C-alpha positions as a Markdown table, in Angstrom:
| # | Residue | x | y | z |
|---|---|---|---|---|
| 1 | Met | -9.4 | 10.8 | -20.1 |
| 2 | Pro | -7.5 | 8.4 | -17.8 |
| 3 | Val | -8.1 | 10.3 | -14.5 |
| 4 | Thr | -10.4 | 9.5 | -11.7 |
| 5 | Pro | -13.5 | 11.7 | -11.7 |
| 6 | Phe | -13.2 | 13.1 | -8.1 |
| 7 | Ser | -16.2 | 14.5 | -6.4 |
| 8 | Val | -13.9 | 16.8 | -4.4 |
| 9 | Pro | -11.9 | 19.2 | -6.6 |
| 10 | Glu | -8.2 | 19.7 | -6.4 |
| 11 | Lys | -7.2 | 22.9 | -4.4 |
| 12 | Tyr | -3.3 | 22.7 | -4.6 |
| 13 | Lys | -0.6 | 23.1 | -7.1 |
| 14 | Tyr | 2.0 | 20.3 | -7.5 |
| 15 | Leu | 5.4 | 19.5 | -9.2 |
| 16 | Asn | 5.2 | 16.5 | -11.5 |
| 17 | Gly | 7.5 | 13.5 | -11.8 |
| 18 | Phe | 8.6 | 10.5 | -9.8 |
| 19 | Gly | 12.1 | 10.5 | -8.4 |
| 20 | Ser | 12.8 | 13.8 | -10.0 |
| 21 | Tyr | 15.1 | 16.5 | -8.5 |
| 22 | His | 12.6 | 19.2 | -7.6 |
| 23 | Glu | 13.0 | 22.6 | -6.2 |
| 24 | Ser | 10.3 | 25.0 | -4.9 |
| 25 | Glu | 10.2 | 28.4 | -3.1 |
| 26 | Ala | 7.3 | 30.2 | -1.6 |
| 27 | Ile | 9.2 | 33.5 | -1.7 |
| 28 | Glu | 11.2 | 34.3 | -4.8 |
| 29 | Gly | 14.9 | 34.3 | -4.2 |
| 30 | Ala | 14.7 | 32.0 | -1.0 |
| 31 | Leu | 16.7 | 29.4 | -2.7 |
| 32 | Pro | 20.3 | 30.0 | -2.8 |
| 33 | Ile | 22.0 | 29.8 | -6.3 |
| 34 | Gly | 24.7 | 27.0 | -6.6 |
| 35 | Ala | 25.7 | 26.5 | -2.9 |
| 36 | Asn | 23.6 | 24.4 | -0.6 |
| 37 | Ala | 24.6 | 26.0 | 2.7 |
| 38 | Pro | 25.8 | 29.5 | 2.2 |
| 39 | Gln | 27.2 | 31.4 | 5.2 |
| 40 | Lys | 24.1 | 33.6 | 5.2 |
| 41 | Pro | 21.1 | 32.1 | 3.5 |
| 42 | Pro | 18.6 | 34.4 | 1.8 |
| 43 | Tyr | 16.2 | 36.4 | 4.1 |
| 44 | Gly | 18.0 | 35.2 | 7.2 |
| 45 | Leu | 16.8 | 31.6 | 6.9 |
| 46 | Tyr | 18.4 | 28.5 | 8.4 |
| 47 | Thr | 19.6 | 25.8 | 6.2 |
| 48 | Glu | 18.7 | 22.2 | 7.2 |
| 49 | Lys | 19.4 | 18.9 | 5.4 |
| 50 | Leu | 16.8 | 16.1 | 5.4 |
| 51 | Ser | 18.6 | 12.8 | 4.6 |
| 52 | Gly | 16.4 | 9.8 | 3.5 |
| 53 | Thr | 19.4 | 7.6 | 2.7 |
| 54 | Ser | 23.0 | 7.4 | 3.9 |
| 55 | Phe | 25.3 | 10.1 | 2.6 |
| 56 | Thr | 27.2 | 7.5 | 0.5 |
| 57 | Ala | 24.2 | 5.7 | -1.0 |
| 58 | Pro | 24.6 | 5.1 | -4.8 |
| 59 | Arg | 23.7 | 8.2 | -6.7 |
| 60 | His | 20.6 | 6.6 | -8.3 |
| 61 | Glu | 19.3 | 5.7 | -4.9 |
| 62 | Asn | 20.4 | 8.7 | -2.9 |
| 63 | Gln | 17.5 | 10.7 | -1.4 |
| 64 | Gln | 18.4 | 14.0 | 0.2 |
| 65 | Thr | 16.5 | 17.4 | 0.5 |
| 66 | Trp | 17.8 | 20.8 | 1.6 |
| 67 | Leu | 15.3 | 22.9 | 3.5 |
| 68 | Tyr | 15.5 | 26.7 | 4.0 |
| 69 | Arg | 13.4 | 27.6 | 7.0 |
| 70 | Ile | 12.7 | 30.2 | 9.7 |
| 71 | Leu | 13.9 | 28.1 | 12.6 |
| 72 | Pro | 15.5 | 24.6 | 12.3 |
| 73 | Ala | 13.5 | 21.4 | 13.3 |
| 74 | Ala | 15.8 | 20.9 | 16.3 |
| 75 | Ala | 14.4 | 23.9 | 18.2 |
| 76 | His | 12.0 | 22.1 | 20.5 |
| 77 | Ser | 11.9 | 20.6 | 24.0 |
| 78 | Pro | 13.2 | 17.1 | 24.8 |
| 79 | Phe | 10.8 | 14.4 | 23.7 |
| 80 | Glu | 8.9 | 12.5 | 26.4 |
| 81 | Gln | 7.0 | 9.2 | 26.0 |
| 82 | Trp | 3.3 | 9.9 | 25.4 |
| 83 | Glu | 0.4 | 7.7 | 26.2 |
| 84 | Ser | 2.7 | 4.9 | 26.8 |
| 85 | Ala | 0.0 | 2.7 | 28.4 |
| 86 | Thr | -2.3 | 2.7 | 25.4 |
| 87 | Tyr | -0.2 | 3.6 | 22.3 |
| 88 | Asn | 1.9 | 0.8 | 20.8 |
| 89 | Thr | 2.2 | 0.1 | 17.1 |
| 90 | Asn | 5.5 | -1.9 | 17.4 |
| 91 | Pro | 5.3 | -5.3 | 15.5 |
| 92 | Asp | 6.8 | -7.2 | 18.3 |
| 93 | Ala | 7.4 | -10.7 | 16.9 |
| 94 | Arg | 6.6 | -12.2 | 20.3 |
| 95 | Lys | 3.1 | -10.7 | 20.2 |
| 96 | Leu | 2.2 | -11.5 | 16.5 |
| 97 | His | 0.0 | -14.5 | 15.6 |
| 98 | Gln | 1.8 | -16.4 | 12.9 |
| 99 | Ile | -0.9 | -18.6 | 11.3 |
| 100 | Pro | -1.4 | -20.3 | 8.0 |
| 101 | Asn | -5.2 | -19.7 | 7.8 |
| 102 | Gln | -6.7 | -17.5 | 5.1 |
| 103 | Leu | -8.2 | -14.5 | 6.8 |
| 104 | Arg | -10.8 | -12.0 | 5.7 |
| 105 | Trp | -12.1 | -8.9 | 7.5 |
| 106 | Asp | -15.4 | -7.3 | 7.4 |
| 107 | Pro | -15.3 | -3.4 | 6.7 |
| 108 | Phe | -13.6 | -1.7 | 9.6 |
| 109 | Asp | -15.8 | 0.9 | 11.5 |
| 110 | Ile | -15.0 | 4.5 | 11.6 |
| 111 | Asp | -14.2 | 5.9 | 15.0 |
| 112 | Asp | -15.4 | 9.4 | 15.2 |
| 113 | Ser | -13.8 | 10.2 | 18.4 |
| 114 | Val | -10.1 | 10.0 | 17.3 |
| 115 | Asp | -7.8 | 12.0 | 15.1 |
| 116 | Trp | -5.2 | 10.6 | 12.5 |
| 117 | Val | -2.5 | 9.8 | 15.0 |
| 118 | His | -4.8 | 7.9 | 17.3 |
| 119 | Ser | -6.6 | 6.1 | 14.6 |
| 120 | Leu | -3.5 | 4.1 | 13.5 |
| 121 | Gln | -4.1 | 0.4 | 14.3 |
| 122 | Leu | -1.4 | -2.1 | 13.5 |
| 123 | Cys | -3.3 | -5.0 | 11.9 |
| 124 | Ala | -0.3 | -7.1 | 10.6 |
| 125 | Gly | 3.5 | -6.9 | 10.1 |
| 126 | Ala | 6.9 | -8.5 | 10.0 |
| 127 | Gly | 10.4 | -7.4 | 10.9 |
| 128 | Glu | 11.8 | -4.8 | 13.2 |
| 129 | Pro | 11.7 | -1.1 | 12.9 |
| 130 | Thr | 14.9 | -0.6 | 15.0 |
| 131 | Leu | 16.8 | -2.7 | 12.5 |
| 132 | Lys | 15.1 | -1.0 | 9.5 |
| 133 | Gln | 13.8 | -4.4 | 8.3 |
| 134 | Gly | 10.3 | -5.4 | 7.3 |
| 135 | Ile | 6.8 | -3.8 | 7.0 |
| 136 | Gly | 3.8 | -2.8 | 9.1 |
| 137 | Ile | 0.2 | -2.9 | 7.8 |
| 138 | Phe | -2.2 | -0.4 | 9.5 |
| 139 | Ile | -5.9 | 0.3 | 9.3 |
| 140 | Phe | -7.0 | 3.9 | 10.1 |
| 141 | Thr | -10.4 | 5.2 | 10.9 |
| 142 | Ala | -10.7 | 8.8 | 12.1 |
| 143 | Gly | -13.3 | 11.3 | 12.7 |
| 144 | Lys | -11.4 | 14.3 | 13.9 |
| 145 | Ser | -8.8 | 16.6 | 12.4 |
| 146 | Met | -5.6 | 16.8 | 14.2 |
| 147 | His | -5.1 | 19.9 | 16.5 |
| 148 | Pro | -4.0 | 22.7 | 14.2 |
| 149 | Arg | -0.8 | 23.3 | 16.2 |
| 150 | Ser | 0.2 | 19.6 | 16.2 |
| 151 | Val | 2.4 | 17.7 | 13.9 |
| 152 | Phe | 3.2 | 14.0 | 13.5 |
| 153 | Tyr | 6.0 | 12.0 | 11.9 |
| 154 | Ser | 7.2 | 8.4 | 11.9 |
| 155 | Ala | 10.8 | 7.6 | 12.5 |
| 156 | Asp | 10.1 | 3.9 | 11.7 |
| 157 | Gly | 9.4 | 4.0 | 8.0 |
| 158 | Asp | 7.7 | 5.4 | 4.9 |
| 159 | Phe | 3.9 | 5.6 | 4.9 |
| 160 | Leu | 2.1 | 4.4 | 1.8 |
| 161 | Ile | -1.5 | 5.6 | 2.4 |
| 162 | Val | -4.4 | 4.1 | 0.6 |
| 163 | Leu | -7.5 | 6.1 | 1.3 |
| 164 | Gln | -10.9 | 4.3 | 1.0 |
| 165 | His | -13.3 | 7.0 | 2.4 |
| 166 | Gly | -13.2 | 10.7 | 3.1 |
| 167 | Val | -10.6 | 13.3 | 2.2 |
| 168 | Leu | -7.2 | 13.9 | 3.7 |
| 169 | Asp | -6.0 | 17.5 | 3.7 |
| 170 | Ile | -2.3 | 17.1 | 4.6 |
| 171 | Gln | 0.0 | 19.9 | 5.4 |
| 172 | Thr | 3.5 | 18.7 | 5.3 |
| 173 | Glu | 6.8 | 20.7 | 5.9 |
| 174 | Leu | 7.3 | 20.8 | 2.1 |
| 175 | Gly | 3.7 | 21.9 | 1.2 |
| 176 | His | 0.1 | 20.7 | 1.1 |
| 177 | Ile | -1.3 | 17.6 | -0.5 |
| 178 | Leu | -5.0 | 16.7 | -0.9 |
| 179 | Val | -5.8 | 13.0 | -1.0 |
| 180 | Arg | -9.1 | 11.6 | -2.1 |
| 181 | Pro | -10.3 | 8.0 | -2.6 |
| 182 | Asn | -8.5 | 6.3 | -5.5 |
| 183 | Glu | -5.4 | 8.4 | -4.8 |
| 184 | Ile | -2.5 | 7.2 | -2.8 |
| 185 | Cys | 0.1 | 9.2 | -0.9 |
| 186 | Val | 3.6 | 8.5 | 0.3 |
| 187 | Ile | 5.0 | 10.3 | 3.2 |
| 188 | Pro | 8.7 | 9.4 | 3.8 |
| 189 | Arg | 10.2 | 8.6 | 7.2 |
| 190 | Gly | 10.7 | 11.7 | 9.3 |
| 191 | Ile | 8.7 | 14.3 | 7.4 |
| 192 | Arg | 6.4 | 16.2 | 9.7 |
| 193 | Tyr | 2.7 | 16.7 | 8.8 |
| 194 | Asn | -0.8 | 17.5 | 10.0 |
| 195 | Val | -4.0 | 15.8 | 8.7 |
| 196 | Ser | -7.3 | 17.8 | 8.6 |
| 197 | Leu | -10.6 | 16.2 | 7.9 |
| 198 | Asn | -12.5 | 19.0 | 6.3 |
| 199 | His | -14.9 | 16.6 | 4.5 |
| 200 | Gly | -15.8 | 14.4 | 7.4 |
| 201 | Pro | -14.4 | 11.0 | 8.7 |
| 202 | Cys | -11.8 | 9.1 | 6.8 |
| 203 | Arg | -10.9 | 5.4 | 6.6 |
| 204 | Gly | -8.2 | 3.4 | 4.8 |
| 205 | Tyr | -5.0 | 1.3 | 4.8 |
| 206 | Ile | -1.3 | 2.1 | 5.3 |
| 207 | Leu | 1.7 | 0.0 | 4.4 |
| 208 | Glu | 4.7 | 1.3 | 6.4 |
| 209 | Leu | 8.1 | 0.4 | 4.8 |
| 210 | Tyr | 10.8 | 0.0 | 7.5 |
| 211 | Glu | 13.6 | -0.5 | 4.9 |
| 212 | Gly | 14.5 | 1.4 | 1.8 |
| 213 | His | 12.1 | 3.4 | -0.2 |
| 214 | Phe | 9.5 | 2.7 | -3.0 |
| 215 | Gln | 10.6 | 2.6 | -6.5 |
| 216 | Leu | 8.8 | 2.3 | -9.8 |
| 217 | Pro | 9.0 | -1.3 | -11.1 |
| 218 | Glu | 11.3 | -2.1 | -13.9 |
| 219 | Leu | 9.4 | -2.4 | -17.2 |
| 220 | Gly | 11.8 | -4.8 | -19.1 |
| 221 | Pro | 10.4 | -5.7 | -22.5 |
| 222 | Ile | 7.3 | -3.7 | -21.9 |
| 223 | Gly | 9.4 | -0.7 | -22.9 |
| 224 | Ser | 9.6 | 2.9 | -21.7 |
| 225 | Asn | 6.0 | 3.5 | -20.8 |
| 226 | Cys | 2.9 | 1.9 | -19.2 |
| 227 | Leu | 1.8 | 0.9 | -15.6 |
| 228 | Ala | 2.5 | 4.0 | -13.4 |
| 229 | Asn | 4.1 | 6.6 | -15.5 |
| 230 | Arg | 6.6 | 9.0 | -13.9 |
| 231 | Arg | 4.9 | 12.2 | -15.0 |
| 232 | Asp | 1.7 | 11.4 | -13.1 |
| 233 | Phe | 3.2 | 11.5 | -9.6 |
| 234 | Gln | 2.6 | 14.8 | -7.8 |
| 235 | Thr | 4.8 | 16.5 | -5.2 |
| 236 | Pro | 3.7 | 19.6 | -3.1 |
| 237 | Val | 5.1 | 23.1 | -3.7 |
| 238 | Ala | 6.6 | 25.1 | -0.9 |
| 239 | Ser | 4.2 | 26.8 | 1.5 |
| 240 | Phe | 4.8 | 28.2 | 4.9 |
| 241 | Val | 3.3 | 29.5 | 8.1 |
| 242 | Glu | 5.1 | 32.4 | 9.9 |
| 243 | Asp | 4.5 | 32.1 | 13.6 |
| 244 | Asn | 7.5 | 32.5 | 15.7 |
| 245 | Ser | 6.1 | 34.9 | 18.3 |
| 246 | Gly | 6.7 | 32.6 | 21.1 |
| 247 | Thr | 3.1 | 33.0 | 22.4 |
| 248 | Lys | 1.7 | 29.7 | 21.0 |
| 249 | Ser | 2.8 | 26.2 | 21.8 |
| 250 | Tyr | 3.1 | 23.5 | 19.0 |
| 251 | Thr | 3.3 | 19.8 | 19.8 |
| 252 | Val | 5.6 | 17.5 | 17.8 |
| 253 | Leu | 4.5 | 13.8 | 17.9 |
| 254 | Ser | 6.9 | 11.1 | 16.9 |
| 255 | Lys | 6.3 | 7.4 | 16.3 |
| 256 | Phe | 9.5 | 5.9 | 17.3 |
| 257 | Asn | 9.8 | 2.2 | 17.4 |
| 258 | Gly | 6.0 | 2.0 | 17.4 |
| 259 | His | 5.7 | 4.1 | 20.5 |
| 260 | Leu | 4.5 | 7.8 | 20.7 |
| 261 | Phe | 6.7 | 10.6 | 22.0 |
| 262 | Ala | 5.9 | 14.3 | 22.2 |
| 263 | Ala | 7.9 | 17.5 | 22.3 |
| 264 | Ser | 6.8 | 21.2 | 22.4 |
| 265 | Gln | 8.1 | 24.2 | 20.5 |
| 266 | Thr | 7.0 | 27.9 | 20.3 |
| 267 | His | 7.2 | 28.3 | 16.5 |
| 268 | Ser | 5.3 | 26.7 | 13.6 |
| 269 | Pro | 6.9 | 23.5 | 12.3 |
| 270 | Phe | 5.6 | 24.6 | 8.8 |
| 271 | Asp | 8.1 | 27.3 | 8.4 |
| 272 | Val | 10.0 | 26.0 | 5.3 |
| 273 | Ile | 10.2 | 28.8 | 2.8 |
| 274 | Ala | 12.0 | 26.8 | 0.1 |
| 275 | Trp | 13.5 | 23.5 | -0.6 |
| 276 | His | 15.3 | 21.4 | -3.2 |
| 277 | Gly | 16.1 | 17.7 | -3.5 |
| 278 | Thr | 14.8 | 14.2 | -4.0 |
| 279 | Tyr | 13.3 | 13.4 | -0.6 |
| 280 | Tyr | 9.6 | 14.5 | -0.4 |
| 281 | Pro | 6.1 | 13.3 | -0.1 |
| 282 | Tyr | 4.0 | 12.6 | -3.2 |
| 283 | Lys | 0.7 | 11.3 | -4.4 |
| 284 | Tyr | -0.7 | 9.3 | -7.4 |
| 285 | Asp | -4.1 | 9.0 | -9.0 |
| 286 | Leu | -4.7 | 5.3 | -9.5 |
| 287 | Gly | -7.1 | 6.2 | -12.4 |
| 288 | Arg | -4.0 | 7.1 | -14.3 |
| 289 | Phe | -2.5 | 3.6 | -14.2 |
| 290 | Cys | -1.9 | 2.2 | -17.7 |
| 291 | Thr | -3.0 | -1.5 | -17.5 |
| 292 | Ile | -1.5 | -4.2 | -19.6 |
| 293 | Gly | -2.6 | -7.7 | -20.1 |
| 294 | Ser | -2.7 | -10.8 | -22.4 |
| 295 | Ile | -4.2 | -10.3 | -25.9 |
| 296 | Ser | -4.1 | -13.9 | -26.8 |
| 297 | Tyr | -4.3 | -16.5 | -24.0 |
| 298 | Asp | -3.6 | -17.2 | -20.3 |
| 299 | His | -3.7 | -15.0 | -17.3 |
| 300 | Pro | -0.3 | -13.2 | -16.7 |
| 301 | Asp | 1.2 | -12.9 | -13.2 |
| 302 | Pro | -0.4 | -10.1 | -11.2 |
| 303 | Ser | 3.0 | -8.4 | -11.0 |
| 304 | Ile | 1.8 | -6.6 | -14.3 |
| 305 | Phe | -0.4 | -4.5 | -12.0 |
| 306 | Thr | 2.5 | -3.2 | -9.7 |
| 307 | Val | 2.4 | 0.4 | -9.0 |
| 308 | Leu | 5.3 | 0.8 | -6.6 |
| 309 | Ser | 7.9 | -1.7 | -5.4 |
| 310 | Ala | 10.4 | -1.8 | -2.5 |
| 311 | Pro | 13.0 | -4.3 | -3.7 |
| 312 | Ser | 14.9 | -6.6 | -1.5 |
| 313 | Asn | 18.8 | -5.9 | -1.5 |
| 314 | Ala | 19.5 | -9.6 | -1.0 |
| 315 | His | 17.4 | -11.1 | -3.7 |
| 316 | Pro | 16.9 | -9.2 | -7.1 |
| 317 | Gly | 13.4 | -9.5 | -8.3 |
| 318 | Thr | 12.0 | -10.2 | -4.9 |
| 319 | Ala | 10.3 | -7.4 | -3.0 |
| 320 | Ile | 10.1 | -6.5 | 0.7 |
| 321 | Ala | 6.8 | -4.9 | -0.4 |
| 322 | Asp | 4.9 | -4.3 | -3.7 |
| 323 | Phe | 1.9 | -2.2 | -4.0 |
| 324 | Val | -0.4 | -3.8 | -6.7 |
| 325 | Ile | -3.8 | -2.8 | -7.9 |
| 326 | Phe | -6.6 | -4.4 | -9.9 |
| 327 | Pro | -8.2 | -1.6 | -11.9 |
| 328 | Pro | -10.9 | -1.7 | -14.5 |
| 329 | Arg | -9.6 | -3.5 | -17.5 |
| 330 | Trp | -10.6 | -5.4 | -20.7 |
| 331 | Leu | -10.2 | -9.2 | -20.8 |
| 332 | Val | -9.9 | -10.7 | -24.3 |
| 333 | Gln | -8.0 | -14.0 | -23.8 |
| 334 | Glu | -9.2 | -17.0 | -25.8 |
| 335 | Asn | -9.8 | -20.4 | -24.3 |
| 336 | Thr | -8.7 | -19.1 | -20.9 |
| 337 | Phe | -10.0 | -19.2 | -17.3 |
| 338 | Arg | -9.9 | -15.4 | -17.0 |
| 339 | Pro | -9.9 | -14.6 | -13.2 |
| 340 | Pro | -6.8 | -15.2 | -11.2 |
| 341 | Trp | -5.9 | -18.8 | -11.0 |
| 342 | Tyr | -5.8 | -20.8 | -7.8 |
| 343 | His | -2.5 | -20.1 | -6.1 |
| 344 | Arg | 0.0 | -20.9 | -3.3 |
| 345 | Asn | 2.6 | -18.2 | -3.1 |
| 346 | Thr | 6.0 | -17.8 | -1.3 |
| 347 | Met | 5.0 | -14.2 | -0.9 |
| 348 | Ser | 2.3 | -13.0 | 1.5 |
| 349 | Glu | -0.7 | -11.1 | 0.0 |
| 350 | Phe | -2.6 | -8.6 | 2.0 |
| 351 | Met | -5.6 | -7.3 | -0.1 |
| 352 | Gly | -8.1 | -4.3 | 0.5 |
| 353 | Leu | -10.9 | -2.9 | -1.5 |
| 354 | Ile | -11.4 | 0.8 | -2.1 |
| 355 | Cys | -14.7 | 0.6 | -4.0 |
| 356 | Gly | -16.9 | -1.7 | -6.1 |
| 357 | Gln | -16.6 | -5.5 | -6.2 |
| 358 | Tyr | -13.3 | -7.4 | -6.9 |
| 359 | Asp | -13.8 | -9.6 | -10.0 |
| 360 | Ala | -12.1 | -12.7 | -8.3 |
| 361 | Lys | -14.5 | -12.6 | -5.3 |
| 362 | Glu | -18.2 | -12.3 | -6.4 |
| 363 | Gly | -19.6 | -14.1 | -3.3 |
| 364 | Gly | -20.1 | -10.7 | -1.6 |
| 365 | Gly | -17.8 | -11.4 | 1.4 |
| 366 | Phe | -15.0 | -9.1 | 0.2 |
| 367 | Gln | -16.4 | -5.6 | 0.7 |
| 368 | Pro | -15.0 | -2.1 | 0.4 |
| 369 | Ala | -13.2 | -1.2 | 3.6 |
| 370 | Gly | -12.6 | -4.8 | 4.4 |
| 371 | Ala | -9.4 | -6.9 | 3.8 |
| 372 | Ser | -7.9 | -10.3 | 3.4 |
| 373 | Leu | -4.7 | -11.9 | 4.2 |
| 374 | His | -3.2 | -15.0 | 2.3 |
| 375 | Asn | 0.0 | -15.7 | 4.0 |
| 376 | Val | 3.1 | -17.5 | 2.8 |
| 377 | Met | 2.0 | -20.7 | 1.0 |
| 378 | Ser | -1.7 | -20.4 | 2.2 |
| 379 | Ala | -3.8 | -21.6 | -0.7 |
| 380 | His | -6.3 | -19.1 | -2.2 |
| 381 | Gly | -8.1 | -18.2 | -5.4 |
| 382 | Pro | -11.5 | -17.4 | -6.9 |
| 383 | Asp | -14.4 | -18.4 | -4.8 |
| 384 | Ser | -16.8 | -21.2 | -6.0 |
| 385 | Met | -19.3 | -18.7 | -7.5 |
| 386 | Thr | -16.6 | -17.0 | -9.6 |
| 387 | His | -15.1 | -20.3 | -10.7 |
| 388 | Asp | -18.5 | -21.6 | -12.0 |
| 389 | Lys | -19.3 | -18.3 | -13.7 |
| 390 | Ala | -15.9 | -18.0 | -15.4 |
| 391 | Ser | -15.8 | -21.6 | -16.4 |
| 392 | Asn | -19.0 | -21.3 | -18.4 |
| 393 | Ala | -18.8 | -17.7 | -19.6 |
| 394 | Glu | -18.9 | -16.8 | -23.2 |
| 395 | Leu | -15.3 | -15.8 | -24.0 |
| 396 | Lys | -16.1 | -12.6 | -25.7 |
| 397 | Pro | -14.2 | -9.3 | -25.0 |
| 398 | Met | -15.5 | -8.0 | -21.7 |
| 399 | Lys | -14.5 | -5.3 | -19.3 |
| 400 | Val | -14.2 | -6.2 | -15.6 |
| 401 | Gly | -13.8 | -4.2 | -12.5 |
| 402 | Glu | -15.8 | -1.2 | -13.7 |
| 403 | Gly | -16.4 | 1.1 | -10.8 |
| 404 | Ser | -14.0 | -1.0 | -8.8 |
| 405 | Met | -10.5 | -0.7 | -7.3 |
| 406 | Ala | -8.9 | -3.5 | -5.3 |
| 407 | Phe | -5.3 | -3.5 | -4.2 |
| 408 | Met | -2.6 | -5.7 | -2.7 |
| 409 | Phe | 0.3 | -5.3 | -0.3 |
| 410 | Glu | 2.6 | -8.1 | -1.3 |
| 411 | Ser | 5.7 | -9.1 | 0.6 |
| 412 | Cys | 8.3 | -11.8 | 0.6 |
| 413 | Leu | 8.0 | -11.8 | 4.5 |
| 414 | Met | 5.8 | -14.1 | 6.6 |
| 415 | Val | 3.3 | -11.6 | 7.9 |
| 416 | Gly | 2.1 | -12.1 | 11.4 |
| 417 | Val | -1.2 | -10.6 | 12.6 |
| 418 | Thr | -1.6 | -8.6 | 15.8 |
| 419 | Glu | -4.0 | -9.2 | 18.7 |
| 420 | Trp | -6.2 | -6.3 | 17.4 |
| 421 | Gly | -6.2 | -7.7 | 13.9 |
| 422 | Leu | -7.1 | -11.1 | 14.9 |
| 423 | Asn | -9.5 | -10.6 | 17.8 |
| 424 | Ser | -10.0 | -7.1 | 19.3 |
| 425 | Cys | -11.3 | -5.5 | 16.0 |
| 426 | Gln | -14.0 | -8.2 | 15.9 |
| 427 | Lys | -14.0 | -8.1 | 12.1 |
| 428 | Val | -12.4 | -11.4 | 11.2 |
| 429 | Gln | -14.9 | -13.6 | 9.1 |
| 430 | Gln | -15.2 | -17.0 | 10.7 |
| 431 | Gly | -16.8 | -18.6 | 7.6 |
| 432 | Tyr | -14.3 | -17.3 | 4.9 |
| 433 | Asn | -13.2 | -20.9 | 3.8 |
| 434 | Lys | -16.7 | -22.3 | 4.1 |
| 435 | Glu | -18.1 | -19.6 | 1.9 |
| 436 | Ser | -15.3 | -19.3 | -0.6 |
| 437 | Trp | -13.7 | -22.8 | -1.3 |
| 438 | Glu | -15.4 | -25.6 | 0.6 |
| 439 | Pro | -18.3 | -25.4 | -1.8 |
| 440 | Leu | -16.1 | -26.2 | -4.8 |
| 441 | Lys | -17.4 | -29.2 | -6.6 |
| 442 | Val | -15.4 | -32.1 | -8.1 |
| 443 | His | -15.6 | -32.0 | -11.9 |
| 444 | Phe | -13.0 | -34.7 | -12.5 |
| 445 | Arg | -14.1 | -37.6 | -14.6 |
| 446 | Arg | -11.8 | -40.6 | -15.3 |
| 447 | Pro | -11.6 | -41.4 | -19.0 |
| 448 | Gln | -13.2 | -44.8 | -20.0 |
| 449 | Ala | -11.2 | -46.7 | -22.7 |
| 450 | Glu | -13.0 | -49.8 | -23.6 |
| 451 | Lys | -11.1 | -52.7 | -24.8 |
| 452 | Asn | -12.7 | -55.8 | -26.4 |
| 453 | Gly | -16.0 | -54.3 | -25.1 |
| 454 | Glu | -15.1 | -54.9 | -21.5 |
| 455 | Val | -15.0 | -52.4 | -18.7 |
| 456 | Glu | -14.0 | -53.2 | -15.1 |
| 457 | Val | -15.5 | -51.7 | -12.0 |
| 458 | Arg | -13.3 | -51.2 | -8.9 |
| 459 | Asn | -14.3 | -49.5 | -5.7 |
| 460 | Gly | -17.6 | -48.4 | -7.3 |
| 461 | Lys | -15.7 | -46.8 | -10.1 |
| 462 | Thr | -15.6 | -48.0 | -13.8 |
| 463 | Glu | -12.0 | -48.7 | -15.0 |
| 464 | Glu | -10.6 | -50.5 | -18.1 |
| 465 | Thr | -9.7 | -54.0 | -17.5 |
| 466 | Pro | -5.9 | -53.9 | -17.7 |
| 467 | Asp | -4.0 | -56.0 | -20.5 |
| 468 | Leu | -1.7 | -57.9 | -18.3 |
| 469 | Gly | 0.2 | -59.3 | -21.3 |
| 470 | Ser | 1.4 | -55.9 | -22.3 |
| 471 | Trp | 2.7 | -55.3 | -18.8 |
| 472 | Val | 4.8 | -58.5 | -18.3 |
| 473 | Gly | 5.6 | -59.4 | -21.9 |
| 474 | Glu | 4.0 | -61.8 | -24.3 |
| 475 | Ser | 4.7 | -65.5 | -23.9 |
């Protein structure tokens, strides 16, 4: 069965389907029939609209959800800046290191002392959240649950969460999501949530998308199925907490232009009784990805492994961000160098490893919970050990990546590295090039074509003596 054998069983129910118009109610009859905003909603609830796109966005792109809740989200104190001296995840272009070097990081350490909000470390990024342009790439390592009466949201963009270790028990305004290693979760801009770590510390990666939303890639001649199928995406069902006594204080934390702000309120933020619409969090099991590849010769572009894509409006076929995976798969190509080829790319490639060993890096330096960045036009490819092995391997059908899951955040943008990512984290491998590509050997041999039994040696190399008559014409 094409699903991940999770060690922690599922505990919640979900609605299935990517981009579907969903509706859910925790109390039967809480959803109004027909009208979105009746004069008096059922059970004395308030109506609130959550807009993920502009009102006039094209219908196929429009993302809006109607919420029916005990009190509206606006019922809180004014926001005030919080921890301004220490909390800053803004990808300020003036503070980013723009460098062409190939970078690789050792596994990031788990910090047992911090919760989800304070574990977020911006490693790299490009663009500007205030202009809704670009991306941010985060590493998170947390050891504590958020306070049960606190919620967090990002006004800057959509979070695509790639969990590497631990289990995330996420309570959102629209319901609960359980996230385990080899599952991804997308929490759209503005949705409030709390993260509990009921199974110990967690670690992973986040791609924050400042512009647009993630879509499924077009399939073109592949047809109507394969890659990530729509039916395998899971959305939470409505669930609520009724606490509006006014005796407890709840904290709402907002990441706004990379800075943290806090407000307080005396009612639960998880008081949505029912909802319907197209703007909601969701998760996906990477074990359900239907991989395709060549069954004759050559290695296709890695775009065939795209799970989600955020297209650029300016350049069709070019992505602000793609989320790509390298799952277990069969290789059967004939007369082909089967690992990914050596490459220079106009796109930036940030890679991480959830588990196992990536088949294009067998030298041991690319480890689970580590990462690499090959920026715009930075040359990269298999390390010398992988090249030697693949160049001499018997080309019989073989399965690669068994027990492994590598992924890539690919972007058309030049990605800058933060001071934390380059220096403070102390995880950058100084010998990445020396280990991976400097050991590559020269295998080139100039052909020797003897003529009249004579071979000429020039600069220590044997070369055929040229027939000058054929160059200047016969006399």
